[in-house]
C-alpha positions as CSV (number, residue, x, y, z in Angstrom):
1,M,-61.1,-8.9,12.9
2,F,-58.8,-5.1,13.2
3,E,-59.9,-2.4,15.4
4,Q,-60.3,0.2,12.7
5,V,-60.5,-0.3,8.7
6,L,-60.8,2.3,5.4
7,K,-63.1,0.3,3.1
8,G,-62.8,0.6,-0.6
9,G,-60.4,3.4,-1.1
10,Q,-57.8,3.8,-3.5
11,V,-54.8,3.5,-1.6
12,F,-51.2,4.7,-2.9
13,W,-49.1,1.5,-2.8
14,G,-46.1,0.8,-4.6
15,D,-46.1,4.4,-6.3
16,T,-49.4,4.1,-7.6
17,L,-53.3,3.7,-6.5
18,I,-54.9,0.4,-5.9
19,Q,-58.4,-0.5,-4.7
20,A,-57.9,-1.5,-1.4
21,D,-59.0,-1.9,2.1
22,L,-56.4,-0.4,4.7
23,A,-56.7,-1.7,8.3
24,I,-55.5,0.2,11.4
25,E,-54.5,-1.5,14.9
26,G,-53.9,1.1,17.8
27,S,-51.0,3.5,16.2
28,K,-49.9,1.3,13.1
29,I,-51.1,0.2,9.9
30,A,-51.9,-3.1,10.2
31,A,-52.7,-4.2,6.8
32,V,-53.7,-3.4,3.2
33,G,-55.6,-5.8,1.1
34,S,-59.1,-6.8,0.2
35,N,-62.0,-7.7,2.4
36,L,-60.7,-6.6,5.3
37,K,-63.1,-6.8,8.5
38,G,-62.6,-4.2,11.5
39,K,-64.7,-3.1,14.6
40,S,-65.0,0.3,13.2
41,E,-65.0,0.5,9.5
42,L,-65.3,4.0,7.2
43,D,-66.5,3.9,4.1
44,A,-63.8,5.2,1.7
45,T,-65.0,4.9,-2.1
46,G,-63.7,7.2,-4.2
47,R,-61.0,8.5,-2.0
48,W,-57.5,8.4,-2.3
49,I,-55.7,6.7,1.0
50,L,-52.6,8.4,1.1
51,P,-49.8,9.0,4.2
52,G,-50.0,12.0,5.9
53,A,-47.8,14.8,4.5
54,V,-44.5,16.0,5.8
55,D,-43.6,19.8,6.3
56,V,-40.4,20.0,6.8
57,H,-39.4,23.8,6.5
58,T,-41.8,25.6,9.1
59,H,-41.1,28.6,11.6
60,F,-43.1,28.9,14.6
61,S,-43.5,31.6,16.6
62,L,-40.3,33.3,14.9
63,P,-39.4,36.7,15.8
64,F,-38.4,39.1,12.5
65,A,-38.7,42.5,11.9
66,G,-40.2,43.5,15.1
67,A,-43.3,41.0,14.9
68,I,-43.6,37.2,15.9
69,S,-44.8,34.7,13.3
70,A,-48.4,34.6,13.9
71,D,-48.9,30.6,14.6
72,D,-47.3,29.1,17.6
73,F,-46.6,25.2,17.8
74,Y,-50.6,24.7,18.5
75,S,-52.6,26.9,15.8
76,G,-49.7,25.8,13.3
77,S,-50.2,22.3,14.2
78,V,-53.6,22.4,14.2
79,A,-53.7,24.3,10.7
80,A,-51.4,21.3,9.7
81,A,-53.8,18.7,10.5
82,C,-56.7,20.4,9.2
83,G,-54.7,20.5,5.8
84,G,-53.5,16.7,5.6
85,V,-50.1,17.6,7.3
86,T,-49.2,14.9,10.2
87,T,-45.4,15.9,10.5
88,F,-43.4,18.8,10.8
89,I,-39.8,19.7,11.1
90,D,-39.1,23.3,12.7
91,F,-35.8,25.1,13.7
92,T,-34.0,25.7,17.0
93,A,-32.7,29.7,17.6
94,Q,-29.0,30.1,19.0
95,A,-28.8,32.6,21.3
96,G,-25.5,33.9,21.2
97,D,-22.8,31.4,21.3
98,E,-24.9,28.7,22.6
99,G,-24.4,25.1,21.5
100,V,-26.9,23.2,19.4
101,L,-28.1,20.8,22.3
102,D,-28.6,24.1,24.6
103,S,-30.8,25.7,21.8
104,L,-32.3,22.4,21.3
105,K,-33.6,22.1,24.9
106,R,-35.2,25.6,25.0
107,R,-37.1,25.2,21.7
108,R,-38.4,21.5,23.0
109,E,-39.6,23.2,26.2
110,Q,-41.2,26.0,24.1
111,A,-42.9,23.0,21.5
112,D,-43.5,19.6,23.1
113,P,-46.7,21.2,25.4
114,L,-48.3,22.7,22.5
115,V,-47.4,20.5,19.6
116,A,-51.1,18.9,18.2
117,V,-49.3,16.5,15.3
118,D,-45.6,14.9,15.3
119,Y,-42.6,16.9,14.6
120,S,-38.9,17.4,14.9
121,L,-36.4,20.3,15.0
122,H,-33.7,21.1,12.7
123,A,-30.6,22.8,14.7
124,C,-30.1,26.0,13.6
125,I,-26.8,28.1,13.4
126,G,-25.2,31.6,12.9
127,N,-22.1,31.2,15.3
128,Y,-20.0,28.3,14.7
129,S,-18.8,28.5,18.3
130,A,-16.5,26.3,20.4
131,K,-19.9,24.9,22.2
132,V,-21.1,24.2,19.0
133,A,-18.2,22.1,17.8
134,E,-18.5,20.5,21.1
135,Q,-22.0,19.8,21.3
136,L,-22.2,18.5,17.5
137,P,-20.9,14.7,17.6
138,L,-23.9,14.5,20.4
139,L,-27.0,15.9,18.3
140,A,-27.9,12.7,16.7
141,S,-28.1,11.1,19.8
142,H,-30.7,13.6,20.8
143,G,-32.7,12.6,17.4
144,V,-32.0,15.7,15.6
145,T,-29.7,14.7,12.0
146,S,-29.8,18.1,10.5
147,L,-28.4,21.5,10.9
148,K,-29.7,25.0,9.1
149,I,-26.8,27.7,7.8
150,F,-27.2,30.5,5.8
151,M,-25.3,32.1,2.7
152,A,-27.2,35.2,3.4
153,Y,-28.4,37.5,6.3
154,G,-24.8,38.7,7.0
155,K,-26.0,41.9,8.6
156,S,-27.9,39.7,11.1
157,G,-24.9,37.4,12.0
158,L,-26.2,34.5,10.6
159,M,-24.2,34.4,7.3
160,Q,-21.4,31.6,7.3
161,N,-18.3,32.6,4.9
162,D,-16.2,30.3,3.4
163,K,-14.2,29.1,6.1
164,G,-17.2,28.5,8.3
165,L,-18.9,26.6,5.2
166,L,-16.0,24.6,5.1
167,N,-15.6,24.0,9.0
168,I,-19.1,23.2,9.7
169,M,-19.7,20.8,6.4
170,T,-16.4,19.1,7.3
171,A,-17.5,18.5,10.8
172,C,-21.4,17.9,9.5
173,R,-19.9,14.6,7.2
174,Q,-17.5,13.3,10.1
175,H,-20.8,13.1,12.4
176,G,-23.3,12.4,9.9
177,I,-25.5,15.6,10.1
178,L,-27.3,16.5,6.9
179,V,-26.5,20.3,6.2
180,T,-29.6,22.4,5.1
181,V,-28.8,25.7,3.4
182,H,-30.3,28.8,2.9
183,A,-28.7,29.3,-0.6
184,E,-28.6,33.3,-1.3
185,N,-25.5,35.2,-1.9
186,G,-25.6,37.2,1.0
187,C,-22.5,40.0,0.0
188,L,-24.2,40.5,-3.4
189,I,-27.7,41.2,-1.8
190,D,-26.5,43.0,0.6
191,L,-24.9,45.4,-1.7
192,L,-27.7,45.7,-3.9
193,T,-30.0,46.4,-0.8
194,D,-27.1,49.1,0.2
195,Q,-27.6,50.5,-3.4
196,A,-31.1,50.4,-3.6
197,A,-31.5,52.5,0.1
198,E,-29.2,55.2,-1.1
199,A,-31.5,55.4,-4.3
200,N,-34.5,55.9,-2.0
201,N,-35.9,52.5,-3.5
202,L,-36.8,50.2,-0.9
203,G,-40.5,49.3,-2.0
204,I,-41.7,45.9,-2.6
205,E,-41.1,46.2,-6.2
206,S,-37.4,46.7,-5.4
207,L,-37.4,43.2,-3.3
208,P,-36.6,40.7,-6.5
209,L,-34.0,43.3,-7.9
210,T,-32.1,43.1,-4.7
211,R,-32.2,39.5,-4.2
212,P,-31.8,38.4,-8.2
213,V,-32.2,35.2,-9.6
214,F,-28.4,35.1,-10.1
215,S,-28.0,35.5,-6.0
216,E,-29.7,31.7,-6.1
217,T,-28.2,30.0,-8.6
218,E,-24.5,31.2,-7.5
219,A,-24.8,30.0,-4.1
220,I,-26.5,26.9,-5.5
221,R,-23.3,26.2,-7.6
222,R,-21.1,27.1,-4.6
223,I,-22.8,25.0,-2.2
224,A,-22.6,21.9,-4.3
225,D,-18.7,22.6,-4.9
226,F,-18.5,22.5,-1.3
227,S,-20.5,19.6,-1.2
228,R,-18.1,17.7,-3.9
229,Y,-15.4,18.5,-1.5
230,T,-16.3,18.0,1.8
231,G,-18.2,15.2,1.1
232,C,-21.2,16.7,3.1
233,K,-24.9,15.9,2.1
234,V,-26.7,19.1,1.2
235,Y,-30.1,20.0,1.1
236,V,-30.9,23.3,0.0
237,V,-34.3,25.0,1.3
238,H,-36.8,27.1,-0.9
239,V,-35.6,26.9,-4.2
240,S,-37.6,30.0,-5.8
241,S,-36.6,30.1,-9.6
242,G,-36.6,27.4,-12.4
243,E,-33.0,28.3,-13.2
244,G,-31.8,27.5,-9.6
245,A,-33.9,23.9,-9.5
246,Q,-32.3,22.9,-13.0
247,I,-28.9,23.9,-11.7
248,L,-29.5,22.0,-8.7
249,G,-30.4,18.9,-11.1
250,C,-27.0,19.0,-12.9
251,E,-24.9,19.6,-9.9
252,R,-26.5,16.3,-8.8
253,Q,-25.3,14.9,-12.1
254,R,-21.7,16.1,-11.5
255,G,-21.7,14.3,-8.4
256,A,-22.6,16.6,-5.9
257,H,-24.5,15.3,-2.7
258,I,-27.3,17.6,-2.7
259,A,-31.1,17.8,-2.9
260,G,-33.6,20.6,-2.7
261,E,-37.2,21.8,-2.2
262,T,-39.6,24.5,-3.4
263,C,-42.7,26.2,-2.0
264,P,-46.3,26.5,-3.3
265,Q,-45.5,30.0,-3.4
266,Y,-43.0,30.3,-6.0
267,L,-45.3,27.6,-8.0
268,Y,-48.6,29.2,-7.5
269,L,-47.6,33.3,-7.5
270,D,-45.3,35.5,-9.8
271,E,-44.1,39.1,-9.5
272,K,-47.1,40.6,-10.3
273,S,-48.7,40.1,-6.5
274,L,-46.0,42.3,-5.7
275,S,-47.5,45.3,-7.2
276,G,-50.3,47.4,-5.6
277,P,-51.1,48.7,-2.3
278,T,-51.2,45.1,-0.9
279,G,-47.8,43.7,-2.6
280,H,-46.2,44.4,0.8
281,F,-48.1,41.1,2.3
282,Y,-46.5,38.5,-0.7
283,G,-43.1,39.5,0.8
284,C,-41.2,36.5,1.3
285,C,-37.2,35.2,1.0
286,P,-36.2,34.4,-1.6
287,P,-38.9,36.6,-3.4
288,I,-41.3,35.1,-5.7
289,R,-40.4,35.3,-9.3
290,S,-41.3,35.9,-12.7
291,K,-43.9,33.4,-14.9
292,N,-41.4,32.0,-16.8
293,Q,-39.2,30.7,-13.2
294,Q,-42.6,29.6,-12.0
295,K,-43.4,27.6,-15.1
296,L,-39.9,26.2,-15.2
297,L,-40.1,25.2,-11.9
298,W,-43.1,23.3,-12.5
299,Q,-41.2,21.5,-15.1
300,R,-38.0,21.0,-13.0
301,L,-40.2,19.3,-10.3
302,A,-41.5,17.2,-13.1
303,A,-38.3,16.1,-14.2
304,N,-37.5,15.2,-10.3
305,D,-34.8,18.0,-9.9
306,L,-36.2,18.8,-6.7
307,A,-37.3,16.3,-4.5
308,V,-39.4,18.1,-2.2
309,V,-42.0,20.6,-1.6
310,A,-42.3,22.2,1.5
311,T,-43.7,25.6,2.8
312,D,-41.3,27.7,4.5
313,H,-44.4,28.2,6.8
314,C,-44.1,31.9,8.3
315,P,-47.2,33.8,8.5
316,F,-47.8,37.5,9.6
317,T,-51.1,39.3,9.9
318,T,-52.1,42.6,7.6
319,S,-51.3,44.4,10.8
320,D,-47.7,43.0,11.0
321,K,-47.0,43.2,7.2
322,N,-48.2,46.9,7.4
323,S,-45.7,48.2,9.8
324,W,-43.0,48.0,7.4
325,Q,-42.9,51.9,6.8
326,N,-42.4,51.1,3.0
327,K,-38.6,49.6,3.2
328,I,-38.0,46.0,2.6
329,T,-35.6,46.1,5.1
330,S,-38.4,46.7,8.1
331,L,-40.9,44.1,6.4
332,P,-41.8,40.7,8.1
333,M,-41.2,38.5,5.5
334,G,-43.1,35.1,5.1
335,L,-46.4,33.8,3.8
336,P,-48.8,31.1,5.4
337,G,-48.7,27.8,3.7
338,I,-48.7,24.4,6.1
339,E,-52.6,23.9,5.6
340,T,-52.7,24.2,2.2
341,L,-49.5,22.4,1.2
342,P,-51.3,19.0,0.1
343,L,-53.8,20.5,-1.6
344,L,-51.8,23.0,-3.5
345,V,-49.7,20.2,-4.7
346,L,-52.1,17.4,-5.2
347,N,-53.9,20.4,-7.5
348,G,-50.8,19.8,-9.7
349,V,-51.7,16.6,-10.5
350,H,-55.1,17.4,-11.7
351,S,-53.6,20.4,-13.6
352,E,-51.5,17.8,-15.3
353,K,-48.2,19.5,-14.4
354,I,-46.6,16.5,-12.1
355,S,-48.0,13.2,-11.6
356,L,-49.7,11.6,-8.3
357,Q,-46.6,9.6,-7.6
358,Q,-44.4,12.6,-7.7
359,A,-46.6,14.7,-5.8
360,V,-47.2,12.0,-3.0
361,K,-43.1,11.6,-3.2
362,A,-42.5,15.6,-2.9
363,I,-44.9,16.0,0.4
364,S,-44.2,12.6,1.9
365,E,-42.0,10.3,0.8
366,N,-39.3,12.2,-0.1
367,P,-39.1,14.6,2.8
368,A,-39.5,11.6,5.2
369,R,-36.3,9.8,3.7
370,I,-34.2,12.7,3.6
371,F,-34.8,13.5,6.9
372,G,-34.8,10.1,8.6
373,L,-38.5,9.8,9.5
374,Y,-38.9,7.2,6.8
375,P,-40.9,4.4,6.6
376,Q,-42.1,5.4,10.3
377,K,-43.7,8.5,8.4
378,G,-44.4,9.1,4.5
379,S,-45.5,5.6,3.7
380,L,-48.2,3.6,4.1
381,M,-46.2,0.0,4.9
382,P,-47.4,-1.9,7.8
383,G,-46.0,-1.5,11.0
384,T,-45.6,2.0,10.1
385,D,-47.2,4.9,12.0
386,A,-50.7,5.4,10.9
387,D,-50.5,8.8,9.8
388,I,-53.0,9.1,7.0
389,M,-54.6,11.3,4.7
390,V,-58.1,10.6,3.4
391,Y,-58.5,12.7,0.3
392,N,-61.4,13.7,-2.1
393,P,-59.8,14.1,-5.7
394,D,-62.9,15.1,-7.3
395,C,-64.9,18.1,-5.3
396,N,-64.0,21.5,-6.0
397,H,-62.4,23.7,-3.6
398,E,-61.9,27.6,-3.5
399,I,-59.5,28.5,-1.3
400,S,-60.7,31.3,1.4
401,V,-59.0,32.8,4.4
402,A,-62.3,32.2,6.2
403,A,-62.2,28.6,6.0
404,L,-58.6,27.9,7.0
405,H,-57.1,27.4,10.5
406,M,-53.7,29.3,10.4
407,R,-53.7,32.4,12.4
408,T,-53.6,35.1,10.0
409,D,-56.2,37.5,8.6
410,Y,-55.2,36.7,4.6
411,S,-54.3,34.1,2.3
412,P,-52.0,35.1,-0.8
413,Y,-54.1,32.1,-2.4
414,E,-57.3,34.0,-2.0
415,G,-59.7,32.9,-4.4
416,L,-57.8,30.1,-6.1
417,Q,-59.9,27.4,-7.4
418,C,-58.4,24.1,-6.8
419,R,-59.8,20.4,-7.4
420,G,-59.8,18.1,-4.9
421,C,-59.9,18.6,-0.6
422,N,-58.7,16.6,2.4
423,E,-61.7,15.1,4.1
424,M,-59.9,13.1,7.3
425,T,-56.6,13.2,8.7
426,I,-55.6,10.4,11.0
427,L,-52.2,10.9,13.3
428,R,-51.2,7.7,14.9
429,G,-54.6,5.4,14.1
430,K,-56.5,8.3,16.0
431,V,-58.5,10.6,13.9
432,V,-57.5,14.3,14.7
433,Y,-59.5,16.1,11.8
434,S,-62.5,15.7,9.5
435,R,-64.2,18.0,7.4
436,Q,-67.4,16.9,8.6
437,N,-66.6,17.5,12.3
438,G,-63.5,19.5,12.5
439,W,-60.5,19.9,15.0
440,Q,-60.9,16.7,17.0
441,G,-57.2,16.4,18.4
442,E,-55.7,17.7,21.5
443,K,-53.0,20.2,22.5
444,G,-49.8,18.5,23.3
445,G,-51.3,15.5,21.4
446,G,-48.1,15.5,19.1
447,R,-44.8,13.7,19.9
448,F,-41.1,14.7,19.2
449,V,-40.1,12.4,16.6
450,E,-36.3,11.6,17.1
451,R,-34.6,10.7,13.5
452,H,-32.5,8.7,11.7
453,A,-29.4,9.7,9.5
454,T,-30.7,11.0,5.9
455,D,-31.1,7.9,3.5
456,A,-27.7,7.8,1.9
457,E,-29.1,6.1,-1.2
458,F,-31.3,9.3,-1.9
459,F,-28.1,11.2,-2.3
460,I,-25.7,8.9,-3.8
461,K,-27.9,8.4,-7.0
462,K,-26.9,10.4,-9.9
463,G,-31.0,11.4,-10.6
464,L,-33.9,11.4,-7.8
465,P,-35.6,8.3,-7.1
466,A,-38.9,7.9,-10.0
């Protein structure tokens, strides 16, 4: 007899749903099968039993344009659990020329006492200093196997020139580090932004004009060339356009060791959101694109050109957003999203834009594989962490900020009608959220997860795993 059994649900197993019971012993999944008996049994009839979601792109307590993103590591991870996200990956923040281990230590000291679900960190740099070069070979031994760099934000000192890209990617290949890239052409963006400023045209409607689709597609092509030349594996964050996704898929076919993500805001919102008196609430980088780009983005996700849907969760309050002085150069950029990630992606299954298999891979298995967490995270295999989402596929759900747990006073998806909802989240065998009883976890109850190297097979294949 097992400690716990989820009875009679539809378990995601072998890339499909099967009618089965799922047993838990301690913090691990013990078995998937029929007629399993447990000391504690939960009736999961009619529910999907899915691996907990893995959001590999969050920004908790991030300073930006005079504000700090509204969720800290506690409030953000509570919101994550309520939505069905059991693991997230945030970022370190380099101070001056400090090394990657120094910034990792500081960020962990901030996060460890607060996290309520499991987490990891990407190292993040703007300055490829001597200290970074010295400490980079030791990064993987501290459980961090990815490094974030930027091809934009030159005025803030984050952007890498071609020399920096070559040096960093060569070193990362040597030491088994996956490079994650903000792929926008920063020189082009700075030029267009300066021109908009000279014309006194820095309103929110100028955001997609100063960061056009071309700034993204050009950068994706260029980083793919660097990937082929150096042999470094590359992950492109927040692909905002269907054209960008299509190019990324083509570059994979041409042999680049590259994968990428998009975010729910690019799948659900379009540039009409940027109009009107609250248009600046929707400011994010890259910006929200046209309806045609959104449609193409769904198509490329369905075609497996993109591997992951993550959130780029970076929420600000309306007060923060209203501090922008009608200039995009002073606007805190970012949107809330971690709590609504599973809902919005799985809603795409109901609207027949993607399959259930693609949805689960995009929010669970693929991010876990790419970032060295699989199969401990992102799967329901016996022996792995019992991180589980119990999902009701049949309820009708309207998104309302009043019912959400993220620390912001608006939702970009307010009023959106969705099919399905998360009814329970289990973290390492413990129920941390249920729709009936709410949040049941603990501050500091999450753990830092040491990651292994990325799944090389994922990058070797010409197409993404089906």
